[in-house]
KETI-251938 format. One record per residue: residue in three letters; x, y, z of N, C-alpha, C, O in turn. Coordinates in steps of 0.02 Angstrom, whole numbers, plus 50000, padded with zeros to 5 digits. Example, Ala and Ser with C-alpha at 12.3 -4.5 7.8 and 13.67 -1.06 7.14 Angstrom:
KETI-251938
ALA506604971650390506154977550390506604983550390507124983450423SER506424988850354506844994750357506455000250394506705005750402
END
This chain:
KETI-251938
MET492315081151370492295073851350492945070551355492995064751375PHE493485074551337494155071151339494525074451399494375080051418LYS494995070751427495425072951479496115074451452496375070751411SER496405080051474497105081551454497555076951491497475075951551ARG498045074151455498525069851487499135069251442499115071051383ILE499685066551471500295065451435500405057951422500365054051469LEU500545055851363500625048751344501275047651313501505051751274PRO501615042051330502235040651294502155038051226501715033951213LEU502585040451181502505037751110502735030451110503095028151154ILE502505027151058502645020251051503175018950999503215022650951GLY503595013851007504045011750953504645016450946505005017850994ALA504755018950885505375022550867505435029250904505985031950908LEU504905032050930504955038550961504795037951039504415041851066THR505095033151071504955031551138505035037351187504655037951235MET505535041651174505695046851225505225053251216505225057751257ALA504855053151163504425059051150503775058551190503615053051214VAL503405063651197502795063751233502225066851194502355071051151PHE501595064951207501035068651181500805073751232500795072351292SER500635079551210500275084351251499555085251218499495086851158THR499065084351258498385083851228497965089851252498055092551307ALA497495091951207497045097351225496365096051189496355093151135THR495825098151218495185097151191494985102751145495065108651163LEU494725101151087494505106051038493765104951025493525099451035ALA493385110051003492695109250983492595111150915492955115450889GLU492105108150881491945109750813491215111550807490815109550849ASP491005115250755490335117650748489815112250748489255113250773ASP490015106450720489525100750715489495096250777489325090350775ASN489695099550835489715095850898490205089950900490175085650945ALA490655089850850491195084850853491725087550896491715093450913ALA492205083450917492725085450958493375082350929493385077150897ALA493935086250942494555083850918495075084150977495075088851017GLN495505079150981496045079151029496705080550992496865076850945SER497085085551011497695087150978498265084351018498285085051079THR498755081050981499325078551015499955080550975499925080750914ALA500515081951007501085084350973501695080250997501735078251055VAL502175079150950502795076050965503355079750929503295081650871GLN503875080650964504445084050936504965078550917505205074950960VAL505125077950852505595073250828506315075950838506475081750827GLU506705071350860507435073250874507755076450812507745073450758PRO508015082450818508265086050762508855082950729509255079950764ALA508955083350666509515081250629509885087450608509645093050618LYS510515086550578510915092650560510605096750509510545102850519PRO510395093750450510155098350394509545102350415509135099950455THR509475108250390508905112750405508395112450347507835114950354SER508575109450290508105108650236508305102450191508885100450190LEU507825099850155507965093850115508325095850051508185101150023PRO508805091550028509105093349961508605091849906508115088249917PRO508715094649848508215093649791508255086349772508775083049781PRO507695083749745507725076549718508195076249662508365081249631PRO508425070049648508885068949593508555070549526507945070149519SER508985072249478508785073649408508785067149371509315063949368LEU508235064949343508195058349309508025059549237507775064849218SER508155054449197507995054549126507335051149108507095051749051SER507055047749154506415043949138505835048849129505835054249158GLN505365046949089504795051249071504305052249127503985057449129SER504225047449173503775047649229504045043249283504265037649272TYR504015046249349504265042049404503985044349467503725049949472VAL504015040149518503725041449583504115037449634504355031949620LEU504185040349695504475036549753503995037449811503795043049828ILE503795031649842503335032049898503635028249958504045023749950ASP503435030350016503565026950079503025021250083502425022850084TYR503225015150085502715009450086502265009850147501665009050139ARG502525011050207502115010550266501685016750277501115015950299SER501905022550262501525028550272501105030450210500605034050215GLY501325027750151500965029550089501145036550063500865038650012ARG501585039950094501765046450071502175046550007502645042749999VAL502005050949960502375051749901502975056249917502875062049936LEU503575053849909504165057649928504485061549867504755067049873VAL504425058249808504665061749746504165059649690503915054049689SER504045064349645503625062249589503755066849531503945072649540TYR503665064249471503695067949409503215064749357503315059149334ASN502725068449340502205065649293501875059449323501775054549287PRO501715059449389501485053049420500815050849392500655044849395ASP500425055249366499745053349337499755052949261499225052149230ARG500335053449231500395052749157500195046149134500435041149162GLN499775045649086499575039049058500155036149017500425039148971ILE500325030049041500915026449009500675019648990500155017349014GLU501085016348944501015009648931501395005448983502005006148987PRO501085001249024501424997649075501854991749053502234989049093ALA501784989748992502144983948967502104977949016501554976449039SER502654974449032502594968649075502494970449149502464965949191LEU502444976749165502254978649235501524976549245501314975849302THR501144975349190500484972749193500444966249231499954964849265LYS500974962149226500974955749260500944956449336500794951649371MET501094962349362500994963149434500284962049455500154958849506MET499794964649416499084963449430498874956149421498474953349458THR499164953249369499034945949359499254942049417498904937649441SER499874943649442500174940449500499764941549563499674937049604TYR499504947549569499094949649630498454944949630498284942249682ILE498134944249575497554940649569497664933049583497264929949617VAL498204930349556498394923449569498514922549645498274917549673SER498844926949677498984926449748498294926949787498184923449836SER497864931249764497204931949795496804925249791496484923149839GLU496824922149734496474915749725496794910049765496444905649790LEU497454910349771497794905349811497594906349887497434901449921ALA497604912549909497404913949980496674911949992496504909850047ALA496264912549943495534910649951495424903149945494894900649963GLY495924899749921495874892349917495524890149850495354884249842SER495424894749805495094893049739495584888949699495364884449664ILE496234890249703496724886249669497244884649717497264887649771SER497724879849700498294878249742498924878549703498934878349642TRP499484879149742500134879249708500274873049667500654873349619ASP499974867349685500074861049650499644859549592499744854549557ASP499144863949581498694862849525499084862249459499554866049446LYS498884857249418499204856249354498794859849299498194858749289VAL499144864149265498824868449215499034866049143499634865149129LYS498564865049102498714862849032498844869048992498464873848994VAL499414868848956499664874348915499264874248850499294869548811SER498894879548840498504880248780498904882448717499494884048722ARG498584882348661498934884148597499044891948604499584894348585LYS498574895548629498664902748635499264904548680499664908948664ALA499314901048736499914902348780500554900548745501054903948753TYR500544895148707501164893148674501364897848622501954898848612LYS500894900748587501044904748527501094912448545501204916448500ILE501004914448605500964921648620501564925648600501474931448583GLY502144923048601502754926848583503004931648638502724932048692GLY503524935048622503824939548674504214935748726504424930148714SER504314938548782504714935248835504354928948852503734928648854SER504754923648866504454916748869504774912548924505364913348941MET504354907848950504594902748997504784896448955505104891848980PHE504594896548892504734891048844504304884748862504544879048867LEU503654886348871503164880848883503014877348817503044880348763GLU502844870848822502634867248765501864866048765501564864148815GLU501564867248706500854866248702500614859148723500914854148704GLY500094858848763499824852348784500124849648845499864844748871THR500654852248870500994849848931500654852548992500284857548987PHE500764849449052500474851649114501014854449158501544851349166VAL500884860249187501354863749227501004866349291500434868649288SER501354865849348501044867649407500964875449413501344879149382VAL500474877649451500344884749462501014888049492501194893549471GLU501344884749538501944887149569502454888849515502714894349513ASN502584883849472503094884849417502904890249367503314893949342LEU502254890449353501994895649306502084902549339502274907249304LYS501964903349405502004909849435502744911649436502904917549424ARG503214907249447503924908849447504124910949375504514915549365GLY503834907449325503984909349256503744916049239504054919549199MET503174918149270502894924649256503264930049295503424935249266VAL503424929049355503724934149402504444934849386504664940549380ILE504844929349379505554929849369505764930449298506214934349282GLN505434926349253505624926549184505214931149140505364932349082SER504684933649171504204938149135503894934549076503784937549023GLY503764927949085503524924049031502814925649011502364924849052ASN502674927848949502004929248926501594922548921500994922548933ASP501944917148905501634910548900501374908448964500804905948969ALA501784909349020501574907449088500974911849110500534909349144THR500964918049093500454922849111499784920749081499264920749116ILE499794919149017499174917248983498894910849015498284910049026ALA499374906349029499164899549054498814900449123498324897049137LEU499084905049165498794906349231498114909749222497634907549255ALA498034914549181497424917949168496854913249145496284913549167GLU497064908749096496564904149074496374899049127495804896749128HIS496854897149171496704892149222496244895149273495854891449304LEU496244901549285495844904549339495124905149315494674903249353VAL494984907649256494314908849234494114906549165493564908049141GLY494574902749133494414899649071494644903049009494774899848958SER494694909649013494934913448952495284919748976495144922449030GLU495754922248933496074928648952495574934448950495604938848992ASP495104934548902494624940148899494214940848962494084946348987ARG494024935148989493644935349054494114937649113493904941249159PHE494724935449108495214937149161495334944749159495404947749212VAL495364948049101495454955149095494904958949130495034964049162GLN494314956649126493764959649163493864959649239493724964449274ILE494134953849263494294953349334494874958149352494854961149406MET495394958849307495934963249320495684970549328495934974149371ASN495194972849287494934979349293494544980149353494554985549384ASP494174974649374493814975249439494284976249497494154980149542TYR494834972549494495344973249551495654980149546495824982949598ALA495734982949488496034989649486495594994749518495844999349551LYS494944994049511494484998649545494484997549620494465002349659ARG494504991249638494514989449712495164992349745495144994349804LEU495704992449710496304994749741496425002349731496945004949751GLY495945005749700496005012749692496465014849638496775020149643LEU496535010849586497015012549530496595015949475496455013149422SER496415022449492495955026349447496235027649379495845028749333GLY496895027549369497205029249307497415023049267497835023749223THR497135017149281497355010849250496755007449216496195007149243GLN496905004849156496415000549118496784995249084497274996749050TYR496584988949089496884983149063496504980549000495894980748998LYS496884978248950496614975348891496864967948882496584964048844ASN497424966348920497664959648920498044958248987498124962649030SER498264952048994498604949949057499314950649056499634949949108THR499614952048997500334951548990500684958248981501274958748997GLY500354963448958500644969948947500854970548873501214975248856MET500644965848827500774966548758500414973048732499854974548753PRO500724976748686500404982948664499684981948641499524977248605ALA499234986548664498554986148645498214993148657498344996448706ASP497784995148611497435001548620497005001148684496664996148697GLY497045006448721496665006548784496975003248842496665002848895HIS497585000748836497944997248889498425002048919498925003648887TYR498305004648981498735009749007498695009749084498245006749114SER499175013149114499225014149186499585020449200499735024249153THR499745021949262500155027849283500655025749335500585020449366SER501165029649344501695028349389501415027449462501605022949499ILE500975032049479500715031949546500305025749562500325022849617ASP499895023649507499505017549515499975011349519499825006649555LEU500495011449485500975005649486501295005549555501425000049579ALA501445011049587501705011349654501185008449705501355004549749LYS500565010349697500025007849742499965000149731499874996449779LEU500004997949669499954990649656500524986849689500434981349715GLY501124989749687501724986649715501614986249794501774981249826ALA501354991249821501254991449894500724986349910500764983049962ALA500234985449869499704980149884499984973149880499804968849921LEU500434971849832500764965549830501124963749892501074958149916ILE501484968449918501884967349982501454966950041501574962850085ARG500934971250044500514971350105500034965350109499934962450162ASP499764963450052499204958450056499484951150051499174946450077PHE500054950350019500314943550009501084943350025501484942149979PRO501284944550086501984945250101502364938750091502954938850074ASP502034932850102502364926450089502514925550016503064923449997ASP502014927249974502124926449901502624931449873502934930149822TYR502704937249908503114942349881503844940349879504224942949838SER504064935449923504744933649927504964930849859505564930849845MET504514928549816504674926049751505014931449707505444929749666TYR504824937749716505104942849675505844944049686506174947349645ALA506114941349743506844941949757507274936349728507884936649729GLU506954931349703507324925649675507684927949614507394931249570LYS508344926249610508774929049557508774925149493509004927649442GLU508514919149494508494915249429507964909549437507764907749492PHE507754906949378507274901649375507434897549314507534900249259GLU507454890849323507604886149268506984882349249506644879649293TRP506824881949184506284877949158506474875249092506784878849053ALA506304868949077506464865549013507204865849000507414866448942GLY507624865349055508334865449043508634872249027509234872649014ILE508224877549029508464884049018508424888449080507884889749106SER509014890749104509004895149161508994902249141509414904449101GLN508534905849167508484913149150508534917449212508184916049260PRO508954922649213509004926949272508404931549281508054933149233ASN508284933349341507744938449355507904944649315508464947049317ARG507424947349278507564953149235507644959349278507844964449252ASN507504959149340507634964949386508334964749408508494961649458ASN508774968049372509504967749390509704971649449510274971249472LEU509214975449476509404978849542509504974349598509814976249648LEU509244967649591509354962649645510094961149650510344959149703LEU510444962149597511174961149598511584967649616512154967249638ARG511274973349606511624979649614511534982449685511964986349708ASP510994980649720510854983149786510574977349828510044974749810ALA510894975249886510674969649924510044970949960509734966249986THR509824977149965509214978950005508594978549957508024978749980VAL508714978149894508144977549846507904970649844508304965849840ASP507234969949848506904962749847506344962349797505944957649801GLY506274966749751505754966749700505744973049660506144977449677ILE505334974249607504724970149602504684967249530504644961249520LYS504694972049479504544969749409504794974749357504774980749366THR505034971849303505284975849246504754975749190504284971749192GLY504824980149143504414979849083504744983849027505134988549038HIS504594981748966504854984848906504494983348842504394977548824THR504294988448809504104988148737504364994448704504564999148738ASN504374994348637504634999948602504255006348621504565011648630ALA503585005848628503215011648644503265013648719503245019548734ALA503315008948762503345010348833504025012448855504085015848906GLY504545010548818505195011548843505375006348900505055001148907TYR505885008048937506105003148989505805005749056505845011649074CYS505495000949091505105002249149505334997749207505564992149197LEU505255000449269505474996449328505104998849391505105004649410VAL504804994149419504524995249491504964991549538505054985449532ALA505264995149585505734992049632505514993749704505174998649719SER505764989149747505654990449821506274988049858506614983249838ALA506404991549909506964990049951506814992250026506424996950037GLU507104988950075506994990250143507664991050179508124986950172ARG507714996550219508284997650262508075000550329507705005450333ASN508304997450381508214999950450507445001750462507295007050488GLY506994997250442506324998350455505945002750408505335003350414THR506275005850360505975009850310505955006350242506485004650216ARG505365005150212505305001850149505065007150098504565010550112LEU505385007850043505225012249990505025008649927505255003049915ILE504605011549886504425008749821504535014049768504255019549772SER504945012449720505055017049664504775014449599504755008449588VAL504565018949558504305017549491504625021949443504595027949453VAL504935019449389505175023249336504875020349270504835014249261THR504655024849224504385022449159504685026949109504855032749123GLY504745024049045504965027548990505695029248985505885034148954ALA506105025149017506815025949018507095023748949506795019848912ALA507675026548936507975025048868508315018048863508425015648807SER508475014948919508825008748914508695005048983508435007649032ALA508914998648980508854994549043509294997649098509094998049156LYS509914999749076510335002649129510055009449155510125011049214ALA509765013149114509485019649131508915018749182508855022649229ARG508495013449173507955012549219508245010149288507965011849340GLU508805006349285509095004249350509435010049384509385010649445ASP509775014249348510155020049378509655024949404509765027549459ASP509095026349370508565030949396508245027949458508145031449507SER508085021349457507815018149518508265018949578508045020649632LEU508915017549566509395018049624509455025049649509525026049709LYS509435030149606509465036749624508885038549673508975041449726LEU508275036449650507665037749691507745034349759507635037449811LEU507915028049757507945024249822508445027449869508305028349928ARG509045029249843509545032049884509355038749911509485040349969TYR509035042849870508765049249895508265048049953508295051350005GLY507835043549943507345042149995507655039650062507475042050116PHE508105035050056508415032350118508835037450150508865037750212ASP509185041850111509635046850139509245052250176509505055050224ASN508625053850155508265059950178507655058550214507355063250240PHE507415052250218506775050950254506845044650297507235040250281ALA506465044350352506385038150391505655037250406505285042150414THR505455031050411504755029450429504735028750505505135025150534LYS504245032250538504145031850610503435029850626502965032050592GLN503355025750676502715023650700502525029150750502885030750797ILE501915031950738501665036950785501195033750835501255035250894LEU500735029350814500305026150855500285018550838500295016550780ALA500245014450890500205007350881499525004950861499045008650871GLY499434999150833498804996150817498564991850873498964988950909GLY497924991350880497624986850933497704988951001497564984951046THR497934994951017497984997451087497565003551094497465007251045GLU497305004951156496865010651166497255017151161497785017951190ILE496955021651123497205028551122496715033451153496895039151166GLU496105031551166495625035851198495005031951218494845026951186LYS494645034051271493965031451287493475036651258493525042651269ILE493015034051222492535038551188491835037251213491605031551218ARG491495043051230490845042351262490335038351216490315039351155VAL489945034051247489415030051214488785031651250488775031951312LEU488225032851210487585034051236487145027951226487235024051179MET486675027151272486205021451271486495014851278486195009851257GLY487105014451309487455008051313487515005551385487395009151433GLU487694999151390487804996251458488424999451489488494999351551LYS488875002151449489435005951477489405012851447489115013751393SER489695017651478489655024551456490225026451412490215031851381GLU490745022051407491335023651367491525017351330491395011851353VAL491845018151274492105012451232492865014051223493075019751211SER493245008551231493955008951219494065009151143493825004751108ALA494435014251117494555015251050495285015751029495695018551066GLY495465013050970496145013450947496165011950871495655011950836LEU496745010750849496835009650775496885002050764497174998350804ALA496584999850710496634992750688497354990750666497544984950671SER497744995550644498434994450622498815000450640498515005750651PRO499494999950645499895006250665499825011850618499645010950560LEU499955017750641499985023750604500705025650596501075026350645PHE500915026350531501605028050515501625034550479501165036350443VAL502185038350489502315044250449502995044050424503415040650455SER503165047650367503815048450342504145054650370503905060150354VAL504665054350410504975059750439505595061750402506055057750395PRO505605068150378506235070250343506805071450391506695073450448ASN507415070150368507995070950410508225078150414508785079950395ILE507785082350440507965089550448507795091650519507435088250556ALA508075097350537507945099850604507245102850610506945105150562GLN506995102750674506365105950692505755103050657505275106650641THR505775096650646505195093250619504745090750672504965087250717SER504085092550667503615090150719503045086550685502885087750626VAL502735082150724502175078650703501615079150757501695077550816ASN501035081450731500445082150776499925077450754499855075950695THR499535075050803498955070550787498305073650817498295076150873GLN497805073250780497165075350806496645069150801496585065850750LEU496285068150858495785063350858495145066950854494985070950898ILE494755065450801494145069150783493525064550787493505059150758LEU493035067050823492395063450829491905067250783491885073450782ALA491525063450746491055066550698490345066950731489895069750700GLY490245064550788489595064550818489535059750877490025056650898ASP488915059150905488825054650959488835047350939488585045450886ILE489125043150982489165035950972488595032851010488575033651071VAL488135029250980487575026451014487595018751012487705015950959ALA487485015451068487495008451071486925005351032486405008651026PRO486994999151005487554994851017488164997050975488085000150922VAL488754995450998489414996950964489744990250955489774986351003ARG489994988850896490324982750882491074983750871491294988550839ARG491444979050899492174979050890492384979850818492164976050776GLY492814984750801493034986150733492604991650704492764994150650GLN492094993650735491664999150707492055006050710492375007550760ALA492015009950656492335016550656491985021350703491375022250698VAL492335024150747492045028650798492375035750796492135040350828ALA492915036550758493285042850754493775042450699493795037550662THR494155047750692494695047850642495315051050675495255055950711VAL495925048150663496525051450682496885054150625496975050750575VAL497115060550631497455063650575498125065650597498195068550651ALA498645064350557499335066050571499505072250533499405072550472ILE499785077550569499935083450535500705084950549500935085250606GLN501065085650493501765086350497501975093150469501875094650410ASP502275097250512502455103950492501885107750459501975111050408GLY501275107250491500685110750468500305107950410499805110850389LYS500525102150382500205098850330499985091750349500345087950381GLU499345090150329499085083450340499485078450299499545079150238VAL499755073450334500175068150297499865061150303500055056650265ALA499375060150350499065053550357498385054150393498265058750432ARG497975049450378497305049350408497095041850410497145038150361LYS496865039750470496605032850481496005033150524495935037550566PRO495545028250514494965027550556495165024850623495605020550629VAL494825027350676494925024850743494315020250756493755022350744VAL494415014150780493905009350787493795007150858494235007850900ALA493205004450873493075001850940493434995350949493424990950906LEU493754995151008494174989151024493744984151066494014979251091GLU493124985351074492694980751115491974981651092491814986551059ASP491524976851110490814977251099490484980951157490654979751215ILE490034985451143489604988451196488874987051176488634989351124GLU488534983151219487834981951208487394987151231487594991451271GLU486764987151208486264992251230486184991551307486234986051335GLY486054997451339486004997551409485284995851434484824994951394ALA485204995651497484554994551527484115000551517484345005851495TRP483434999751534482995005351520483165011751554483095017151527TRP483415010851617483575016751657484215020551627484265026751631GLN484675016551598485285019351567485065023251504485325028751492LYS484595020551465484365024051406483985030551425484085035751395LEU483555029951477483205035751498483675041451523483545047351511ARG484205039651558484685044451582485025047851521485075053951518ASP485245043751473485595046851415485135050851371485355055651341GLN484495048951367484035053151329483955060051361483855065051326ALA483995060251427483985066551465484625070651448484585076651436VAL485195067151448485865070551432485815073551360486045079151349ILE485535069951312485505072251245485045078551239485215083051201LYS484485078751274484045084351275484425090351307484405095851280ILE484735089351364485095094851395485635098051351485705104151345GLU486035093251320486575095551280486335098851216486715102551185GLY485705097451194485455100751138485185107851152485085111751106VAL485065109251212484805115751233485335120451260485355126351243LEU485785117651303486275122051337486875122851292487095118151258PRO487155128851293487785130251255488345127051291488345126851353TRP488875124451253489435121351281490075124751253490635122751271
END
């Protein structure tokens, strides 16, 4: 079904090549194996991760999704104002859908005015734009701005919390449950470091234009200028987000992201003893990641990686590829190799629609699976004429009888 051939790698690994071979599986599926040798670096093994004081932490590669460092990543923690990341995500989602606009004027309710905690210093009964409220929430961590946005979207914070939990399920945040929009202490309000890393990645991936707000270093409202509570913006020029949090029970928390030379990392630290400790731990994680890993594109999106057989169609093959690029995190050590396998789960029968999943590509690094993405049809294939269907029915019968 597949032909052996040599293909040039795309992007960062231009000089490497694929060597392909046909494999067979018991369920009549097929797999194509490809291999690439990454240019060796001097170290032969990775140094140990840094020793941190935080109670739970994680470091992930944004593009590949690989967890590079973790400690208690699934431990249930109080997210404090990191909760506002979800509120911000939902606001961006509604802006993108056109349900609200940046210029909408929001009336500040008594509840928003009286909420307490970190504040944008809103006055009850005044009207404030969605854009200013979002800045007050993201930069100043204003609880009043957060409540005002939640109420503007669905009428009440209680109803908004239901939407927050729906979004948590949609984004795969299995260790997260919300009881309010701000992160104020509440029974049953919790998250995990790994969920917070996933949420940070979703903010960057789904709303890149809105994400730039997280890098703004200060915001002034009502004559009061407040600095961004994420002090890493001042300590590392490559950091461009994301959010701080603190309560007595939660300790000091920080979700940070930085990008260097095409590699973007997201770090999460929770339960630190002080604001400086959460910054120091975050920088240790980020520096470890950048010093020891690089993000590499293995396959491009939107380009053909294989022609896959189609039965009962006007054409006998469909051009197949990835909807988006496949990335892996490559450690800076010698003799690192990345293999990919293209796996078919069965026959593809027309009609085939563009974007339809037709296979899976799996990336295997040093014998371990590190990434998996669906392979989709890059074109439509309509049903064939009667004689084409008759021919393929004969092929199916023959293949069902003869050993291969």
